[in-house]
BADREN-473022 format. One record per residue (C-alpha): residue number from 1; x, y, z. Coordinates in Angstrom, 3 decimals, decimal comma, m for minus. Layout:
// residues N
   k       c1       c2       c3
 NUM        X        Y        Z
...
This chain:
// residues 272
   k       c1       c2       c3
   1    0,000    0,000    0,000
   2    1,559    3,277   m1,082
   3    1,687    6,430    0,997
   4   m1,578    8,387    1,157
   5   m1,844   11,513   m0,968
   6   m1,494   14,864    0,888
   7   m5,231   15,689    0,966
   8   m5,951   12,221    2,309
   9   m3,345   12,709    5,041
  10   m4,830   16,051    6,073
  11   m8,384   14,752    6,358
  12   m7,160   11,599    8,091
  13   m5,338   13,662   10,725
  14   m8,314   15,968   11,319
  15  m10,748   13,049   11,309
  16   m8,565   11,183   13,801
  17   m8,567   14,224   16,102
  18  m12,371   14,227   16,225
  19  m12,431   10,457   16,642
  20  m10,080   10,845   19,609
  21  m12,405   13,375   21,250
  22  m15,340   11,028   20,623
  23  m13,520    8,092   22,218
  24  m12,625   10,124   25,307
  25  m16,257   11,190   25,681
  26  m17,415    7,610   25,173
  27  m15,169    6,289   27,936
  28  m16,653    8,970   30,190
  29  m20,121    7,769   29,161
  30  m19,310    4,133   29,863
  31  m17,949    4,811   33,346
  32  m20,780    7,251   34,135
  33  m23,372    4,737   32,948
  34  m21,880    1,973   35,066
  35  m21,733    4,214   38,144
  36  m25,422    5,176   37,741
  37  m26,670    1,719   36,854
  38  m29,525    0,449   39,035
  39  m32,606   m1,788   38,590
  40  m34,781    1,209   37,616
  41  m32,626    2,413   34,741
  42  m30,990   m0,763   33,456
  43  m32,444   m0,462   29,952
  44  m31,397    3,114   29,226
  45  m28,031    2,939   30,978
  46  m27,376   m0,343   29,174
  47  m28,274    1,309   25,853
  48  m25,957    4,241   26,550
  49  m23,095    1,931   27,513
  50  m23,657   m0,279   24,439
  51  m23,763    2,741   22,115
  52  m20,500    4,051   23,570
  53  m18,800    0,664   23,199
  54  m19,894    0,457   19,549
  55  m18,595    3,966   18,930
  56  m15,186    2,995   20,305
  57  m15,176   m0,121   18,101
  58  m16,098    2,081   15,129
  59  m13,019    4,185   15,790
  60  m10,979    0,997   16,119
  61  m12,176   m0,090   12,675
  62  m11,257    3,316   11,283
  63   m7,718    3,073   12,680
  64   m7,404   m0,488   11,375
  65   m8,282    0,448    7,789
  66   m6,342    3,742    7,912
  67   m3,099    2,562    9,486
  68   m3,113   m1,113    8,512
  69   m1,333   m2,409    5,441
  70   m2,740   m4,471    2,630
  71   m6,169   m5,290    1,278
  72   m7,168   m7,232    4,400
  73   m6,827   m4,228    6,689
  74   m8,827   m2,101    4,261
  75  m11,646   m4,612    3,795
  76  m12,022   m5,908    7,357
  77  m11,263   m2,575    8,981
  78  m14,041   m0,968    6,951
  79  m16,441   m3,802    7,769
  80  m15,707   m3,377   11,468
  81  m16,156    0,376   11,229
  82  m19,411    0,139    9,270
  83  m21,077   m2,538   11,403
  84  m20,127   m0,764   14,632
  85  m21,372    2,544   13,213
  86  m24,816    1,173   12,427
  87  m25,138   m0,605   15,773
  88  m24,158    2,637   17,506
  89  m26,702    4,707   15,579
  90  m29,477    2,140   16,051
  91  m28,802    2,166   19,798
  92  m28,875    5,984   19,738
  93  m32,275    5,855   18,029
  94  m33,525    3,372   20,631
  95  m32,425    5,802   23,328
  96  m34,294    8,746   21,741
  97  m37,457    6,811   20,874
  98  m37,661    5,137   24,269
  99  m37,572    8,532   25,969
 100  m40,402    9,719   23,709
 101  m42,470    6,674   24,692
 102  m41,824    7,258   28,394
 103  m42,783   10,928   28,202
 104  m46,154    9,976   26,665
 105  m46,604    7,348   29,404
 106  m46,098    4,704   26,695
 107  m49,050    5,737   24,537
 108  m49,757    2,805   22,202
 109  m49,715    4,935   19,032
 110  m46,426    6,552   19,958
 111  m44,932    3,152   20,773
 112  m46,159    1,801   17,415
 113  m44,762    4,765   15,479
 114  m41,461    4,493   17,355
 115  m41,305    0,812   16,422
 116  m41,806    1,651   12,739
 117  m39,069    4,313   12,929
 118  m36,658    1,856   14,496
 119  m37,506   m0,939   12,050
 120  m36,900    1,410    9,118
 121  m33,471    2,319   10,507
 122  m32,577   m1,340   11,021
 123  m33,588   m2,258    7,451
 124  m31,484    0,511    5,892
 125  m28,600   m0,333    8,229
 126  m28,673   m3,999    7,222
 127  m28,856   m2,971    3,570
 128  m25,765   m0,820    3,932
 129  m23,847   m3,498    5,818
 130  m24,682   m6,007    3,065
 131  m23,741   m3,824    0,088
 132  m20,917   m1,527    1,252
 133  m17,261   m2,538    1,309
 134  m13,738   m1,205    1,463
 135  m11,253   m1,583   m1,396
 136   m7,774   m0,472   m2,420
 137   m7,690    2,144   m5,165
 138   m5,004    0,834   m7,522
 139   m3,654    4,157   m8,904
 140   m3,215    5,834   m5,513
 141   m3,016    2,881   m3,126
 142   m5,656    4,498   m0,921
 143   m8,186    2,498    1,073
 144  m11,567    3,733   m0,175
 145  m15,181    2,965    0,656
 146  m17,834    1,848   m1,832
 147  m21,444    2,441   m0,798
 148  m24,916    3,143   m2,143
 149  m25,927    6,805   m1,984
 150  m29,584    5,746   m1,961
 151  m29,122    3,602    1,125
 152  m27,054    6,333    2,788
 153  m29,878    8,831    2,261
 154  m32,236    6,196    3,649
 155  m30,497    5,554    6,945
 156  m29,534    9,191    7,459
 157  m33,146   10,170    6,782
 158  m34,322    7,537    9,259
 159  m31,951    8,938   11,905
 160  m33,178   12,502   11,363
 161  m36,837   11,447   11,333
 162  m36,481    9,466   14,573
 163  m34,873   12,460   16,252
 164  m37,516   14,908   15,016
 165  m40,262   12,452   15,979
 166  m38,911   12,282   19,528
 167  m38,784   16,071   19,722
 168  m42,308   16,629   18,352
 169  m43,755   13,983   20,678
 170  m41,998   15,469   23,703
 171  m43,039   19,059   23,007
 172  m46,626   18,005   22,245
 173  m46,821   16,001   25,463
 174  m45,585   18,734   27,801
 175  m46,887   21,816   25,969
 176  m49,846   22,162   28,325
 177  m47,290   22,590   31,122
 178  m44,978   24,797   29,045
 179  m44,620   27,406   31,794
 180  m43,102   24,924   34,252
 181  m39,345   24,530   34,668
 182  m39,577   20,780   34,102
 183  m41,314   21,165   30,726
 184  m38,926   23,905   29,635
 185  m35,953   21,623   30,303
 186  m37,536   18,748   28,365
 187  m38,261   21,013   25,395
 188  m34,820   22,655   25,460
 189  m33,112   19,266   25,605
 190  m34,992   17,874   22,607
 191  m34,884   20,991   20,431
 192  m31,131   21,374   21,009
 193  m30,455   17,738   20,177
 194  m32,613   17,804   17,031
 195  m31,055   21,018   15,730
 196  m27,512   19,701   16,172
 197  m28,421   16,269   14,754
 198  m30,063   17,783   11,687
 199  m27,062   20,022   11,009
 200  m24,552   17,185   11,271
 201  m26,747   14,965    9,062
 202  m26,791   17,587    6,298
 203  m23,002   17,963    6,484
 204  m22,550   14,168    6,538
 205  m24,671   13,642    3,414
 206  m22,875   16,480    1,605
 207  m19,477   15,073    2,557
 208  m20,417   11,590    1,330
 209  m19,857   12,808   m2,229
 210  m16,064   12,959   m1,692
 211  m14,061   10,106   m0,162
 212  m11,481   12,234    1,658
 213  m13,993   14,745    3,044
 214  m16,269   11,858    4,036
 215  m13,581   10,556    6,375
 216  m13,380   13,930    8,096
 217  m17,186   14,266    8,295
 218  m17,532   10,810    9,824
 219  m15,142   11,774   12,608
 220  m17,111   14,955   13,260
 221  m20,378   12,994   13,285
 222  m19,110   10,484   15,832
 223  m17,829   13,311   18,018
 224  m21,254   15,001   17,932
 225  m23,170   11,765   18,559
 226  m20,914   10,987   21,514
 227  m21,558   14,397   23,040
 228  m25,320   14,242   22,412
 229  m25,571   10,771   23,909
 230  m23,475   11,418   26,989
 231  m24,956   14,829   27,674
 232  m27,844   12,738   29,023
 233  m26,087   12,589   32,388
 234  m26,092   16,382   32,623
 235  m29,658   16,632   31,323
 236  m30,821   14,019   33,843
 237  m29,507   16,107   36,740
 238  m31,016   19,245   35,197
 239  m34,398   17,540   34,756
 240  m34,366   16,362   38,346
 241  m33,643   19,859   39,665
 242  m36,320   21,371   37,392
 243  m38,863   18,781   38,515
 244  m38,256   19,605   42,165
 245  m38,672   23,313   41,411
 246  m41,903   22,687   39,497
 247  m43,258   20,474   42,266
 248  m42,503   23,050   44,950
 249  m44,159   25,808   42,920
 250  m47,252   23,658   42,401
 251  m47,523   22,961   46,124
 252  m47,140   26,640   46,973
 253  m49,848   27,621   44,486
 254  m52,202   24,820   45,498
 255  m52,096   23,240   42,040
 256  m50,899   19,797   43,023
 257  m53,747   18,090   41,129
 258  m52,714   19,709   37,847
 259  m49,211   18,407   38,477
 260  m50,206   14,726   38,536
 261  m49,350   14,010   34,881
 262  m45,912   15,600   35,071
 263  m45,320   13,704   38,289
 264  m46,099   10,461   36,483
 265  m43,800   11,415   33,603
 266  m40,996   12,069   36,075
 267  m41,661    8,802   37,877
 268  m41,406    6,878   34,614
 269  m38,578    9,154   33,562
 270  m36,403    7,939   36,398
 271  m35,620    5,066   34,045
 272  m33,804    7,606   31,871
């Protein structure tokens, strides 16, 4: 395998920097998830831990295909990176959709729609894993990635839709309580996540048109996903503080009965 061309080296270095930040954040997420693990939050903490592990494996696959020598490193490194990427993103979608279901007190229509969203993401992910592959470009000796743009648009669209679905469901569910601190935190959390996710998805799809830029964009995407996922620990503490403030205000104003639904959301929300 010959030396990478200069542009490839530049994007590889920058991409590796973002991958490194993502890995550091993921290790933080794994240790934080383990430290907070209890019978009430096993599912969500387990999902967060799994997603972080897959992200680290994705980076491992990237390093394997980037720094390894020969066709084997290119092919198997890319397979490892791609499979881990899809498992990470599917777990991230599970995390978002589960929270939406909890906030609606597991409304059957929301659960059904969330299931369809997740199934769509799984189908596109499996399609990409079955058709994409790494290969050595003979003229340059670079390890490149062959994939279907149609499938890429499919799974990226599924990711964006799942995120927007979770945000719309959350805002719709707590809008009646929009003046409370608890509802404001829930809305701020979801709107922030959706805005950042949508922006990175647009950049990712644009970058997919060029192999070298795609490598850089993938590193940025993993860095963003890692931060969005592991910011849950900060948001959880913020939600808890906002809930206590909202509860105290309701008691002071004699509106405890109107607070029952939010109280139930918080009780179920302890699982996330």
